[in-house]
N, C-alpha and C positions, 0 to 999 in steps of 0.2 A: 663427460661421456660423449662419444662421437655419434652423430645421427647417421643412420644408414643412407646411402646414396639412393635417391629417387630417380630411376631411369627416365621417367616422364619429364623431368626438369632439365635434362642434359640436351643442349643444342649441338647439332653437328654442323661445323663450319662449312661454308661453301668452298669447294676445292679451288676455285679461282682466287678467292681471298687468301687461302692458305699459301698458294704459290706466290702471291704478291708479298705477303708477310715474310716469307722465307728469303726474299731478296733484300729485306731491310736489316740494318744492323740492330743490335740490341738497343743502342742509343736512339735510333730512329723509332723503334717500336715504343720505347718508353716515352719519347716526345709525343707520339700519337695518343698514348694513354693520358698524359697530362693535358693535351689539347681537348680531348673528349671530356675530361673531368671539368675543365674550365667552362666549356660550352654548356655542359649540364647545369653547372652552378649558375651561370648567367641566365639560362632559360628558366630555371626554377625561381630565381630572384625576380624576374619579370612577372612570372605567374603569381607569386606571392604579393608583389606590389599591386597587381591588378585587383586581387581579392581583399587585400588589407592595406589600402592607401594610407591609413593612419599609423602603420607600424614604422618604427625607426629602423635605420640600417642595422643596428645591433640586433633587433628582434628578427629581422629578415635573416641575418647570418646565423643566429641561433636555431631558427627553424630549418634552414638548409642543413646545418650540422646534424640536427636531430634526425632529419629524414635520411641523410647519407649514412648515419650510424645505425639505421634500422629501427628508429623510434616508431612505435605503432600508434602513438597518440598525436598524429599530425594535426595541426590547428588549421582548419579551413571551414568555411560556412557550409560546404557540401563535400561529398566525397569526390575530390578532384580527379 
């Protein structure tokens, strides 16, 4: 069953950004999405390594996947 759209959670993009994105090809826009995803993963990995220096790379990657997939039971010593 689909959830109703909550208008308070919809962001209106800045018109300047919209104009810039319109000049990009679909491949360029996709490359931007992949770059943003990689940046987010790297930053999250750094954060997790700071709070969990004893975790293995596999544990870090599992936690990143859990958070990206919407897992609500994120493992951290505090609410990051």
